[in-house]
Structures are given as structure tokens and as C-alpha cells.
Z-matrix of the N, CA and C atoms (Angstrom, degrees):
N
C 1 1.434
C 2 1.518 1 111.38
N 3 1.391 2 115.71 1 132.02
C 4 1.427 3 119.65 2 -176.52
C 5 1.540 4 112.92 3 -113.29
N 6 1.358 5 114.83 4 -17.39
C 7 1.459 6 118.24 5 -178.01
C 8 1.480 7 110.01 6 -150.82
N 9 1.344 8 114.14 7 157.19
C 10 1.530 9 118.33 8 173.60
C 11 1.511 10 105.65 9 -131.40
N 12 1.330 11 113.84 10 134.78
C 13 1.459 12 122.64 11 179.91
C 14 1.520 13 109.88 12 -111.71
N 15 1.307 14 117.79 13 121.38
C 16 1.462 15 120.33 14 -179.48
C 17 1.562 16 109.27 15 -106.76
N 18 1.339 17 113.30 16 141.28
C 19 1.482 18 120.17 17 163.81
C 20 1.546 19 103.72 18 -68.03
N 21 1.358 20 114.62 19 164.86
C 22 1.476 21 117.22 20 -179.79
C 23 1.526 22 112.84 21 -106.34
N 24 1.338 23 117.94 22 -65.01
C 25 1.433 24 120.91 23 -174.85
C 26 1.529 25 110.43 24 -69.58
N 27 1.334 26 113.69 25 127.12
C 28 1.448 27 125.00 26 -178.32
C 29 1.496 28 112.74 27 65.89
N 30 1.302 29 119.30 28 16.23
C 31 1.426 30 127.60 29 170.81
C 32 1.533 31 110.78 30 -117.03
N 33 1.291 32 113.37 31 -70.90
C 34 1.542 33 119.86 32 174.29
C 35 1.511 34 109.95 33 -90.08
N 36 1.326 35 115.58 34 -37.42
C 37 1.465 36 122.28 35 -174.77
C 38 1.492 37 111.95 36 -113.42
N 39 1.293 38 114.97 37 130.88
C 40 1.506 39 121.22 38 -175.93
C 41 1.513 40 111.53 39 -80.45
N 42 1.355 41 116.26 40 74.61
C 43 1.446 42 121.00 41 -178.20
C 44 1.457 43 113.04 42 -60.44
N 45 1.322 44 116.92 43 -48.35
C 46 1.454 45 121.16 44 -175.32
C 47 1.499 46 110.81 45 -61.75
N 48 1.337 47 117.11 46 -49.90
C 49 1.440 48 121.34 47 176.99
C 50 1.474 49 114.04 48 -55.96
N 51 1.339 50 116.79 49 -43.07
C 52 1.456 51 121.97 50 -177.34
C 53 1.514 52 111.10 51 -71.22
N 54 1.330 53 115.82 52 -36.76
C 55 1.469 54 121.40 53 178.82
C 56 1.533 55 110.23 54 -67.39
N 57 1.336 56 116.36 55 -41.73
C 58 1.475 57 119.09 56 -178.25
C 59 1.519 58 109.75 57 -64.66
N 60 1.383 59 113.42 58 -44.51
C 61 1.537 60 117.23 59 -177.80
C 62 1.498 61 107.30 60 -65.92
N 63 1.324 62 119.65 61 -43.38
C 64 1.446 63 122.05 62 -177.63
C 65 1.476 64 111.54 63 -64.76
N 66 1.388 65 117.48 64 -42.27
C 67 1.463 66 120.32 65 -179.78
C 68 1.494 67 112.17 66 -66.35
N 69 1.307 68 118.10 67 -40.38
C 70 1.509 69 122.93 68 178.12
C 71 1.534 70 108.87 69 -58.78
N 72 1.351 71 117.65 70 -44.43
C 73 1.450 72 119.85 71 -179.95
C 74 1.485 73 112.95 72 -66.69
N 75 1.349 74 116.24 73 -43.33
C 76 1.442 75 121.46 74 -176.16
C 77 1.561 76 111.42 75 -67.74
N 78 1.378 77 115.17 76 -43.46
C 79 1.463 78 115.41 77 179.82
C 80 1.484 79 112.54 78 -67.75
N 81 1.342 80 112.82 79 -35.35
C 82 1.528 81 115.90 80 174.53
C 83 1.550 82 112.81 81 -61.13
N 84 1.319 83 116.83 82 -38.06
C 85 1.478 84 122.81 83 175.54
C 86 1.552 85 109.74 84 -58.63
N 87 1.283 86 115.21 85 -36.62
C 88 1.496 87 120.58 86 178.81
C 89 1.472 88 114.31 87 -75.05
N 90 1.333 89 115.48 88 -6.56
C 91 1.519 90 120.62 89 178.07
C 92 1.501 91 113.09 90 87.16
N 93 1.349 92 115.14 91 21.15
C 94 1.480 93 119.71 92 -178.23
C 95 1.554 94 107.84 93 -120.24
N 96 1.349 95 112.89 94 143.20
C 97 1.473 96 120.18 95 178.63
C 98 1.535 97 107.48 96 -76.15
N 99 1.369 98 115.57 97 124.26
C 100 1.468 99 118.34 98 -179.75
C 101 1.493 100 112.75 99 -83.51
N 102 1.302 101 115.71 100 87.73
C 103 1.429 102 123.40 101 -179.94
C 104 1.543 103 111.98 102 -72.80
N 105 1.350 104 116.53 103 160.94
C 106 1.445 105 119.49 104 176.72
C 107 1.521 106 111.27 105 -63.08
N 108 1.368 107 115.71 106 -32.08
C 109 1.442 108 119.36 107 178.78
C 110 1.555 109 111.57 108 -63.11
N 111 1.313 110 113.85 109 -45.48
C 112 1.503 111 119.94 110 177.58
C 113 1.484 112 110.74 111 -60.10
N 114 1.269 113 119.12 112 -42.78
C 115 1.423 114 121.91 113 -178.47
C 116 1.539 115 112.16 114 -67.38
N 117 1.330 116 113.64 115 -37.86
C 118 1.528 117 117.44 116 177.21
C 119 1.485 118 109.87 117 -64.91
N 120 1.378 119 116.12 118 -40.61
C 121 1.498 120 118.68 119 178.97
C 122 1.485 121 111.52 120 -64.05
N 123 1.330 122 116.93 121 -39.24
C 124 1.441 123 121.46 122 179.34
C 125 1.612 124 109.98 123 -57.09
N 126 1.243 125 116.35 124 -44.67
C 127 1.468 126 120.21 125 -178.86
C 128 1.532 127 113.50 126 -69.60
N 129 1.307 128 115.85 127 -31.48
C 130 1.492 129 118.62 128 176.41
C 131 1.479 130 109.16 129 -68.72
N 132 1.368 131 116.76 130 -39.87
C 133 1.484 132 120.35 131 179.86
C 134 1.516 133 107.97 132 -71.95
N 135 1.307 134 120.47 133 -39.77
C 136 1.424 135 122.14 134 177.80
C 137 1.497 136 113.46 135 -57.19
N 138 1.334 137 116.57 136 -45.53
C 139 1.446 138 121.92 137 -178.28
C 140 1.537 139 109.09 138 -63.01
N 141 1.269 140 116.87 139 -45.12
C 142 1.458 141 124.77 140 -174.72
C 143 1.573 142 107.27 141 -61.95
N 144 1.304 143 116.47 142 -48.54
C 145 1.473 144 123.98 143 -174.50
C 146 1.557 145 108.39 144 -70.66
N 147 1.330 146 117.64 145 -41.87
C 148 1.469 147 122.80 146 -175.40
C 149 1.544 148 107.82 147 -68.37
N 150 1.400 149 114.74 148 -36.57
C 151 1.481 150 115.86 149 176.02
C 152 1.541 151 112.58 150 -61.26
N 153 1.331 152 113.96 151 -36.41
C 154 1.468 153 119.48 152 179.03
C 155 1.546 154 111.39 153 -66.32
N 156 1.301 155 115.99 154 -32.43
C 157 1.481 156 123.89 155 175.50
C 158 1.522 157 107.59 156 -65.01
N 159 1.327 158 116.00 157 -50.00
C 160 1.457 159 122.41 158 -177.26
C 161 1.578 160 111.37 159 -62.70
N 162 1.335 161 114.18 160 -30.22
C 163 1.399 162 119.04 161 179.00
C 164 1.460 163 114.65 162 -82.61
N 165 1.326 164 115.57 163 -4.04
C 166 1.425 165 121.97 164 178.95
C 167 1.531 166 116.14 165 85.10
N 168 1.337 167 115.32 166 7.86
C 169 1.433 168 121.28 167 -177.02
C 170 1.562 169 110.64 168 -77.90
N 171 1.327 170 116.21 169 -27.79
C 172 1.434 171 123.05 170 -175.24
C 173 1.537 172 110.05 171 -134.96
N 174 1.293 173 118.32 172 150.63
C 175 1.474 174 122.97 173 168.79
C 176 1.503 175 106.79 174 -74.20
N 177 1.353 176 114.31 175 167.69
C 178 1.488 177 117.49 176 178.19
C 179 1.523 178 109.26 177 -60.69
N 180 1.334 179 118.87 178 -41.45
C 181 1.394 180 121.05 179 -178.85
C 182 1.539 181 109.54 180 -72.95
N 183 1.299 182 117.13 181 -31.38
C 184 1.508 183 120.17 182 174.51
C 185 1.510 184 113.10 183 -62.12
N 186 1.336 185 117.00 184 -38.51
C 187 1.492 186 116.30 185 176.93
C 188 1.471 187 113.08 186 -66.58
N 189 1.362 188 116.62 187 -31.51
C 190 1.461 189 119.54 188 177.77
C 191 1.527 190 107.87 189 -65.17
N 192 1.332 191 117.66 190 -42.95
C 193 1.428 192 119.18 191 -178.54
C 194 1.543 193 110.34 192 -67.14
N 195 1.322 194 115.35 193 -34.05
C 196 1.509 195 121.33 194 178.02
C 197 1.499 196 108.33 195 -63.42
N 198 1.306 197 117.48 196 -40.22
C 199 1.444 198 120.07 197 179.94
C 200 1.498 199 111.55 198 -61.72
N 201 1.315 200 118.22 199 -41.88
C 202 1.491 201 122.48 200 179.27
C 203 1.521 202 110.77 201 -66.08
N 204 1.363 203 116.24 202 -44.16
C 205 1.450 204 120.27 203 179.40
C 206 1.506 205 114.20 204 -57.10
N 207 1.332 206 115.75 205 -32.93
C 208 1.442 207 121.86 206 178.47
C 209 1.584 208 111.96 207 -85.95
N 210 1.328 209 115.54 208 -34.85
C 211 1.467 210 119.22 209 -169.38
C 212 1.562 211 114.10 210 -90.61
N 213 1.336 212 114.79 211 -30.03
C 214 1.479 213 117.75 212 -177.70
C 215 1.599 214 110.90 213 -62.62
N 216 1.311 215 116.01 214 -41.58
C 217 1.465 216 116.67 215 179.01
C 218 1.567 217 111.60 216 -64.62
N 219 1.319 218 115.94 217 -29.76
C 220 1.474 219 119.90 218 176.38
C 221 1.571 220 109.82 219 -63.95
N 222 1.320 221 114.54 220 -34.63
C 223 1.506 222 121.64 221 174.11
C 224 1.455 223 115.35 222 -77.60
N 225 1.339 224 116.17 223 -10.83
C 226 1.458 225 122.96 224 -177.32
C 227 1.512 226 112.09 225 77.71
N 228 1.354 227 112.84 226 26.06
C 229 1.468 228 120.86 227 -179.29
C 230 1.497 229 110.33 228 -108.99
N 231 1.390 230 117.64 229 147.20
C 232 1.486 231 119.50 230 -179.23
C 233 1.479 232 111.10 231 -72.39
N 234 1.353 233 116.35 232 150.52
C 235 1.459 234 119.96 233 -179.28
C 236 1.560 235 104.47 234 -94.19
N 237 1.369 236 115.46 235 124.39
C 238 1.491 237 119.15 236 175.99
C 239 1.532 238 112.82 237 -53.59
N 240 1.310 239 115.47 238 149.98
C 241 1.439 240 120.22 239 -176.22
C 242 1.474 241 114.26 240 -80.13
N 243 1.332 242 118.49 241 -26.92
C 244 1.474 243 119.98 242 -174.31
C 245 1.506 244 110.76 243 -113.60
N 246 1.372 245 115.31 244 160.16
C 247 1.448 246 121.07 245 176.77
C 248 1.509 247 111.24 246 -63.68
N 249 1.297 248 119.04 247 -37.75
C 250 1.407 249 122.85 248 -177.97
C 251 1.537 250 112.40 249 -62.72
N 252 1.334 251 114.82 250 -40.10
C 253 1.460 252 121.10 251 175.09
C 254 1.474 253 113.54 252 -67.70
N 255 1.371 254 117.66 253 -41.36
C 256 1.431 255 120.62 254 172.85
C 257 1.484 256 113.26 255 -57.76
N 258 1.383 257 114.41 256 -45.84
C 259 1.470 258 118.00 257 179.02
C 260 1.529 259 113.00 258 -59.57
N 261 1.308 260 116.56 259 -38.37
C 262 1.455 261 121.86 260 177.70
C 263 1.488 262 111.78 261 -63.35
N 264 1.412 263 118.22 262 -43.22
C 265 1.388 264 120.22 263 178.46
C 266 1.533 265 112.00 264 -66.53
N 267 1.318 266 116.70 265 -38.76
C 268 1.537 267 120.76 266 177.39
C 269 1.479 268 110.99 267 -62.45
N 270 1.315 269 119.15 268 -32.65
C 271 1.435 270 120.34 269 179.83
C 272 1.523 271 112.25 270 -55.58
N 273 1.358 272 115.73 271 -32.71
C 274 1.411 273 122.14 272 -177.52
C 275 1.597 274 109.02 273 -63.71
N 276 1.316 275 114.64 274 -45.56
C 277 1.493 276 116.80 275 174.37
C 278 1.514 277 112.76 276 -69.75
N 279 1.362 278 117.35 277 -42.25
C 280 1.457 279 123.34 278 -173.56
C 281 1.591 280 108.16 279 -61.01
N 282 1.274 281 116.54 280 -42.05
C 283 1.469 282 122.44 281 -178.82
C 284 1.556 283 108.07 282 -59.16
N 285 1.286 284 116.34 283 -47.14
C 286 1.480 285 119.54 284 -179.97
C 287 1.517 286 113.28 285 -70.02
N 288 1.327 287 116.90 286 -34.97
C 289 1.451 288 119.99 287 175.51
C 290 1.551 289 111.59 288 -64.13
N 291 1.342 290 114.82 289 -46.80
C 292 1.474 291 118.65 290 177.94
C 293 1.513 292 112.37 291 -63.93
N 294 1.338 293 119.02 292 -36.88
C 295 1.434 294 121.18 293 179.59
C 296 1.500 295 111.56 294 -62.70
N 297 1.320 296 117.44 295 -20.96
C 298 1.460 297 120.84 296 -177.14
C 299 1.514 298 114.55 297 -103.32
N 300 1.341 299 115.67 298 6.73
C 301 1.495 300 119.07 299 -176.97
C 302 1.536 301 109.91 300 -60.78
N 303 1.317 302 115.87 301 132.33
C 304 1.424 303 120.73 302 -179.62
C 305 1.592 304 109.65 303 -154.46
N 306 1.260 305 115.78 304 145.49
C 307 1.498 306 121.20 305 171.98
C 308 1.513 307 110.13 306 -83.64
N 309 1.307 308 117.01 307 153.75
C 310 1.453 309 123.09 308 173.58
C 311 1.556 310 103.89 309 -65.01
N 312 1.336 311 117.54 310 148.60
C 313 1.439 312 122.54 311 179.13
C 314 1.547 313 114.86 312 -56.66
N 315 1.326 314 115.26 313 -30.13
C 316 1.453 315 119.76 314 -178.26
C 317 1.510 316 113.79 315 -91.05
N 318 1.246 317 118.99 316 1.15
C 319 1.468 318 122.17 317 -173.51
C 320 1.535 319 111.25 318 -70.96
N 321 1.299 320 118.32 319 -52.47
C 322 1.492 321 117.30 320 -176.51
C 323 1.535 322 109.33 321 -71.32
N 324 1.369 323 120.24 322 -40.95
C 325 1.430 324 119.28 323 175.55
C 326 1.526 325 112.24 324 -55.92
N 327 1.314 326 117.53 325 -37.47
C 328 1.528 327 119.13 326 179.96
C 329 1.489 328 110.20 327 -67.19
N 330 1.381 329 114.56 328 -44.07
C 331 1.480 330 117.16 329 179.62
C 332 1.548 331 110.95 330 -60.09
N 333 1.338 332 115.16 331 -41.46
C 334 1.444 333 120.10 332 179.82
C 335 1.526 334 112.86 333 -63.60
N 336 1.283 335 116.71 334 -35.68
C 337 1.478 336 120.99 335 175.38
C 338 1.526 337 110.48 336 -68.58
N 339 1.297 338 117.42 337 -43.21
C 340 1.480 339 120.48 338 174.62
C 341 1.518 340 110.35 339 -60.25
N 342 1.321 341 118.37 340 -43.45
C 343 1.476 342 122.92 341 179.20
C 344 1.556 343 108.18 342 -60.78
N 345 1.339 344 115.47 343 -45.12
C 346 1.448 345 122.36 344 180.00
C 347 1.517 346 112.53 345 -61.40
N 348 1.353 347 115.38 346 -29.19
C 349 1.467 348 118.83 347 177.27
C 350 1.500 349 113.33 348 -76.55
N 351 1.327 350 115.86 349 -7.81
C 352 1.433 351 120.61 350 -178.19
C 353 1.549 352 111.57 351 84.77
N 354 1.322 353 116.75 352 14.53
C 355 1.483 354 118.09 353 179.15
C 356 1.502 355 112.05 354 -84.23
N 357 1.342 356 115.57 355 148.44
C 358 1.495 357 123.09 356 167.04
C 359 1.558 358 104.01 357 -72.78
N 360 1.297 359 118.52 358 151.84
C 361 1.447 360 124.79 359 -176.11
C 362 1.527 361 108.87 360 -127.12
N 363 1.337 362 112.85 361 123.43
C 364 1.451 363 119.30 362 174.35
C 365 1.521 364 113.64 363 -124.04
N 366 1.324 365 113.75 364 161.79
C 367 1.466 366 120.49 365 173.56
C 368 1.525 367 106.68 366 -125.87
N 369 1.339 368 115.82 367 130.55
C 370 1.502 369 121.10 368 177.89
C 371 1.485 370 104.38 369 -124.30
N 372 1.362 371 112.82 370 117.52
C 373 1.483 372 119.47 371 -172.70
C 374 1.495 373 112.95 372 -139.32
N 375 1.337 374 117.10 373 138.94
C 376 1.442 375 121.49 374 170.98
C 377 1.516 376 109.58 375 -81.76
N 378 1.275 377 116.58 376 107.11
C 379 1.499 378 118.30 377 -177.73
C 380 1.478 379 112.59 378 172.56
N 381 1.347 380 113.18 379 -173.20
C 382 1.474 381 125.16 380 -179.76
C 383 1.530 382 108.10 381 -78.32
N 384 1.365 383 115.68 382 130.01
C 385 1.454 384 120.03 383 -179.34
C 386 1.541 385 111.61 384 -57.46
N 387 1.363 386 113.66 385 -47.95
C 388 1.467 387 117.06 386 -177.48
C 389 1.521 388 113.64 387 -63.86
N 390 1.350 389 115.70 388 -42.90
C 391 1.464 390 116.30 389 -178.07
C 392 1.542 391 112.60 390 -71.61
N 393 1.329 392 118.13 391 -40.14
C 394 1.448 393 120.74 392 -176.20
C 395 1.541 394 108.58 393 -66.63
N 396 1.320 395 118.29 394 -43.16
C 397 1.456 396 119.70 395 173.86
C 398 1.552 397 114.54 396 -61.64
N 399 1.296 398 114.47 397 -36.02
C 400 1.495 399 120.45 398 177.97
C 401 1.484 400 110.36 399 -65.45
N 402 1.376 401 117.98 400 -36.62
C 403 1.410 402 121.52 401 177.01
C 404 1.537 403 110.48 402 -63.65
N 405 1.293 404 116.65 403 -49.78
C 406 1.482 405 120.14 404 -177.55
C 407 1.525 406 109.64 405 -60.22
N 408 1.288 407 119.83 406 -38.73
C 409 1.483 408 123.81 407 178.36
C 410 1.507 409 107.71 408 -63.62
N 411 1.324 410 116.97 409 -53.66
C 412 1.519 411 117.33 410 -171.78
C 413 1.496 412 111.26 411 -69.44
N 414 1.294 413 119.83 412 -31.11
C 415 1.490 414 119.01 413 -178.30
C 416 1.485 415 112.05 414 -88.42
N 417 1.377 416 117.55 415 4.49
C 418 1.474 417 119.78 416 170.86
C 419 1.494 418 116.72 417 79.29
N 420 1.372 419 117.90 418 29.14
C 421 1.441 420 118.81 419 -177.58
C 422 1.544 421 112.17 420 -117.32
N 423 1.360 422 116.23 421 -11.11
C 424 1.511 423 119.73 422 -172.12
C 425 1.552 424 111.61 423 -57.15
N 426 1.356 425 115.25 424 -35.35
C 427 1.473 426 116.64 425 -173.53
C 428 1.543 427 112.89 426 -69.18
N 429 1.308 428 119.21 427 -13.53
C 430 1.448 429 123.08 428 178.47
C 431 1.473 430 115.39 429 -101.05
N 432 1.293 431 118.06 430 3.23
C 433 1.489 432 120.92 431 -175.89
C 434 1.511 433 109.82 432 -114.32
N 435 1.277 434 115.16 433 134.08
C 436 1.462 435 121.22 434 -174.49
C 437 1.539 436 110.34 435 -90.89
N 438 1.310 437 118.78 436 -37.59
C 439 1.463 438 121.81 437 -174.60
C 440 1.588 439 107.76 438 -138.69
N 441 1.354 440 113.93 439 134.36
C 442 1.442 441 120.35 440 169.26
C 443 1.513 442 109.21 441 -119.30
N 444 1.322 443 116.14 442 123.13
C 445 1.506 444 119.84 443 178.10
C 446 1.515 445 105.00 444 -119.32
N 447 1.330 446 116.62 445 124.24
C 448 1.438 447 122.72 446 174.03
C 449 1.537 448 113.53 447 -111.93
N 450 1.278 449 116.34 448 155.68
C 451 1.474 450 119.18 449 179.39
C 452 1.498 451 110.25 450 -57.44
N 453 1.392 452 115.27 451 -35.58
C 454 1.440 453 119.27 452 -179.12
C 455 1.588 454 111.43 453 -64.35
N 456 1.328 455 113.11 454 -43.99
C 457 1.492 456 117.69 455 -176.76
C 458 1.487 457 111.67 456 -71.94
N 459 1.363 458 115.67 457 -32.93
C 460 1.504 459 120.83 458 -178.54
C 461 1.450 460 113.79 459 -79.47
N 462 1.291 461 116.95 460 -32.79
C 463 1.477 462 122.90 461 -177.07
C 464 1.511 463 110.16 462 87.56
N 465 1.291 464 117.01 463 11.25
C 466 1.514 465 121.92 464 174.57
C 467 1.483 466 104.87 465 -159.41
N 468 1.361 467 115.59 466 158.92
C 469 1.454 468 121.10 467 -174.56
C 470 1.525 469 113.69 468 -123.96
N 471 1.262 470 115.99 469 164.48
C 472 1.441 471 120.98 470 168.92
C 473 1.527 472 107.32 471 -54.33
N 474 1.285 473 122.11 472 135.54
C 475 1.464 474 130.25 473 11.15
C 476 1.562 475 118.74 474 -94.25
N 477 1.324 476 116.27 475 16.69
C 478 1.444 477 118.46 476 179.44
C 479 1.512 478 108.51 477 -60.02
N 480 1.369 479 117.27 478 127.08
C 481 1.497 480 120.28 479 -174.54
C 482 1.530 481 111.90 480 -60.90
N 483 1.344 482 117.83 481 -23.63
C 484 1.424 483 120.10 482 179.06
C 485 1.505 484 111.88 483 -64.28
N 486 1.311 485 118.66 484 -29.18
C 487 1.463 486 123.20 485 -179.12
C 488 1.559 487 107.73 486 -63.12
N 489 1.303 488 119.27 487 -46.19
C 490 1.460 489 124.41 488 -178.57
C 491 1.470 490 109.65 489 -70.14
N 492 1.296 491 117.85 490 -42.79
C 493 1.476 492 122.62 491 179.00
C 494 1.535 493 111.23 492 -62.96
N 495 1.341 494 116.27 493 -38.08
C 496 1.511 495 120.60 494 -177.11
C 497 1.517 496 109.59 495 -70.40
N 498 1.347 497 117.68 496 -41.13
C 499 1.454 498 116.58 497 -179.43
C 500 1.542 499 110.14 498 -69.01
N 501 1.326 500 119.98 499 -32.84
C 502 1.471 501 122.78 500 179.75
C 503 1.572 502 105.41 501 -68.16
N 504 1.373 503 117.26 502 -44.15
C 505 1.481 504 118.78 503 178.73
C 506 1.538 505 109.36 504 -59.00
N 507 1.338 506 119.63 505 -45.37
C 508 1.421 507 123.00 506 -179.23
C 509 1.553 508 110.30 507 -60.35
N 510 1.351 509 117.38 508 -34.79
C 511 1.455 510 121.85 509 179.23
C 512 1.551 511 111.03 510 -79.66
N 513 1.320 512 117.31 511 -11.51
C 514 1.434 513 119.19 512 -178.01
C 515 1.499 514 115.55 513 76.26
N 516 1.408 515 117.27 514 26.39
C 517 1.434 516 119.62 515 -179.45
C 518 1.591 517 108.67 516 -128.13
N 519 1.252 518 114.09 517 158.07
C 520 1.518 519 118.49 518 168.63
C 521 1.469 520 111.19 519 -75.21
N 522 1.321 521 119.84 520 151.83
C 523 1.451 522 123.62 521 178.67
C 524 1.522 523 111.83 522 -55.64
N 525 1.346 524 115.70 523 -37.80
C 526 1.470 525 118.08 524 178.69
C 527 1.516 526 115.15 525 -65.01
N 528 1.350 527 117.76 526 -14.28
C 529 1.429 528 121.48 527 179.88
C 530 1.505 529 111.95 528 -104.42
N 531 1.371 530 115.46 529 12.66
C 532 1.515 531 119.05 530 -178.62
C 533 1.492 532 111.54 531 -119.46
N 534 1.313 533 115.73 532 147.68
C 535 1.445 534 123.76 533 176.99
C 536 1.493 535 107.72 534 -113.57
N 537 1.370 536 117.83 535 131.25
C 538 1.464 537 122.70 536 177.30
C 539 1.500 538 106.76 537 -109.02
N 540 1.410 539 116.31 538 133.61
C 541 1.458 540 121.14 539 176.06
C 542 1.536 541 107.41 540 -129.45
N 543 1.338 542 111.08 541 133.13
C 544 1.493 543 116.91 542 176.54
C 545 1.461 544 112.77 543 -166.57
N 546 1.358 545 114.97 544 169.58
C 547 1.445 546 120.75 545 -177.97
C 548 1.490 547 118.66 546 -83.65
N 549 1.371 548 113.52 547 -17.18
C 550 1.456 549 118.15 548 -176.72
C 551 1.536 550 111.40 549 -96.07
N 552 1.295 551 118.61 550 111.71
C 553 1.424 552 123.24 551 -173.45
C 554 1.486 553 112.78 552 -56.14
N 555 1.288 554 117.97 553 -46.96
C 556 1.451 555 120.65 554 -179.90
C 557 1.492 556 115.38 555 -69.69
N 558 1.373 557 117.88 556 -48.56
C 559 1.425 558 121.43 557 -176.92
C 560 1.524 559 113.34 558 -75.66
N 561 1.250 560 118.58 559 -41.21
C 562 1.456 561 126.58 560 -169.14
C 563 1.540 562 114.68 561 -95.21
N 564 1.347 563 114.41 562 -16.66
C 565 1.467 564 117.64 563 179.53
C 566 1.539 565 112.38 564 -121.28
N 567 1.307 566 115.07 565 -65.96
C 568 1.485 567 119.24 566 -176.43
C 569 1.557 568 111.79 567 -56.79
N 570 1.338 569 113.83 568 -51.83
C 571 1.533 570 115.02 569 179.72
C 572 1.479 571 112.74 570 -69.26
N 573 1.342 572 119.67 571 -33.37
C 574 1.488 573 119.53 572 177.23
C 575 1.502 574 111.13 573 -67.05
N 576 1.327 575 116.19 574 -40.01
C 577 1.518 576 117.75 575 176.86
C 578 1.548 577 112.59 576 -63.62
N 579 1.388 578 113.07 577 -37.65
C 580 1.431 579 116.54 578 179.07
C 581 1.535 580 112.62 579 -66.20
N 582 1.354 581 113.93 580 -25.71
C 583 1.486 582 118.74 581 178.60
C 584 1.517 583 111.33 582 -85.88
N 585 1.404 584 118.26 583 0.90
C 586 1.414 585 120.04 584 177.26
C 587 1.479 586 119.60 585 101.92
N 588 1.358 587 115.88 586 0.59
C 589 1.483 588 119.45 587 177.15
C 590 1.489 589 112.38 588 -93.37
N 591 1.273 590 118.33 589 155.00
C 592 1.446 591 125.38 590 165.79
C 593 1.517 592 105.59 591 -70.69
N 594 1.315 593 119.70 592 141.32
C 595 1.464 594 119.73 593 -179.03
C 596 1.531 595 110.94 594 -143.57
N 597 1.328 596 114.52 595 146.66
C 598 1.493 597 121.24 596 177.91
C 599 1.517 598 108.32 597 -133.86
N 600 1.329 599 113.02 598 139.32
C 601 1.462 600 120.83 599 -178.34
C 602 1.498 601 109.95 600 -91.80
N 603 1.350 602 116.27 601 130.53
C 604 1.440 603 125.24 602 176.02
C 605 1.501 604 108.64 603 -94.75
N 606 1.325 605 116.94 604 112.37
C 607 1.522 606 122.49 605 -177.37
C 608 1.491 607 104.32 606 -111.72
N 609 1.381 608 115.09 607 89.06
C 610 1.460 609 117.11 608 -179.66
C 611 1.508 610 113.75 609 -73.46
N 612 1.373 611 115.15 610 -24.71
C 613 1.469 612 120.60 611 175.56
C 614 1.488 613 113.12 612 -60.76
N 615 1.343 614 115.33 613 -28.22
C 616 1.476 615 121.35 614 -179.48
C 617 1.531 616 108.96 615 -93.13
N 618 1.307 617 119.64 616 6.24
C 619 1.482 618 122.62 617 179.86
C 620 1.466 619 114.69 618 83.85
N 621 1.345 620 119.26 619 14.05
C 622 1.394 621 124.07 620 -178.24
C 623 1.534 622 111.10 621 -74.56
N 624 1.304 623 119.95 622 146.04
C 625 1.477 624 123.58 623 177.05
C 626 1.494 625 111.82 624 -119.51
N 627 1.289 626 116.42 625 160.48
C 628 1.500 627 122.25 626 177.33
C 629 1.495 628 111.80 627 -59.60
N 630 1.332 629 116.06 628 -39.78
C 631 1.458 630 120.74 629 -176.00
C 632 1.527 631 113.44 630 -60.19
N 633 1.353 632 115.01 631 -27.07
C 634 1.501 633 121.78 632 179.74
C 635 1.534 634 107.91 633 -73.36
N 636 1.281 635 119.03 634 -20.52
C 637 1.495 636 120.08 635 -172.65
C 638 1.498 637 114.45 636 -97.68
N 639 1.365 638 115.59 637 -7.86
C 640 1.437 639 119.76 638 -177.95
C 641 1.528 640 112.13 639 -89.89
């Protein structure tokens, strides 16, 4: 093995935990009790709108606006008429989300082990280039990562085999010499294996850690 490629959200970075904490704070600021049902609905809407972004139907900012158009009525709040007003409302959530950004405790130790093995380290993530790089900087992992490939920068997303091949190319290794690790079985394991990489599934719900997979 010459390189390891990590997924970012819910692999190195605790997206779900950060989003829940941010959402609870934001909804509370709006004077609404953040119930489990509201939080579950937010994630359903987030997945739907983000998939539209990945499909090229919406810009990254457009999927944020789409989330609010679907979620504000759930809160019993009016939907702003203009994009600028929607963006201003979304900033309330985004500020709280960013304030809660954190890496999983095993993330940096895993990257250090990979570095100690002499492996090149990449991140392959479906998302916005600016935001994903900002996450890595804020959570203190950017200095250990050689290459970051996002669906936005590549022009295609996981599970497109070109995504896995492109990150390997950027790392200077053949797919057969790379290990992919991520929390999404289909995107980070099945599709990565189909593209010629070795792949391992991170099941955090079962208590698994990154260090066990290296």
C-alpha cells in the first residue's frame, strides 16, 4: 500500500454531530424547541437537496436555499421571497454549524499512523471545495493531508469511478496501491473497490475506529 484515501464527512469530520448541535442552537434562537422530529426532518431535507447539488441541478448555495424553502414551513415560519433573504437566514444556521465543527478523536491519530507508514494521504469528498477545505483547516487535519479532491473541483462525484481514479492520480499512485476508508458502504467501499482500490468500511455505530482499519 502506498496511499490511503479518506472520506471526510462522518469519517474524519463529525458532520452529523456538528449539524445536530448547530441545528439545536439555531432553532432555539428562533424561539422554537428543537425536537428529535424536527432534527430528523432537517436531515431528510438536507439529503434530498444535497443530492440535487451532486446531480448538477443546484449550486451549493442553491441547495442551501432549497433546504430552507422546505424546512421553514415545518417550523411554521414564512419563506423569504428573495435569495438574499434566504442566504441571510441560512447564515444563522451556518454560524452555529461552523462553531461546532470538530474532528473525531481518532482522526488525527489515524492520519499520523498513515504518515508513519510512509503513505500519501488523500481526502475524497462529495461537497464544496471551499467548505470542505475550511473544515480540514479548522479541525486541525489539513497539515497531514497531501491531496483533497471534492466533487465540485472534479466535476463528478462518488460513485463515479473517475473520482477514485483522479484522487489516486493526484496522489501519484495506482488504484491498486491505494486504500479507501469511509462510512458510506456504497460510495466509499463498493464503488471504490469497483474502481480498483482496496476499501474498508468504517462503522462508527458499531464502535469501530479508523485505527482498526489501517
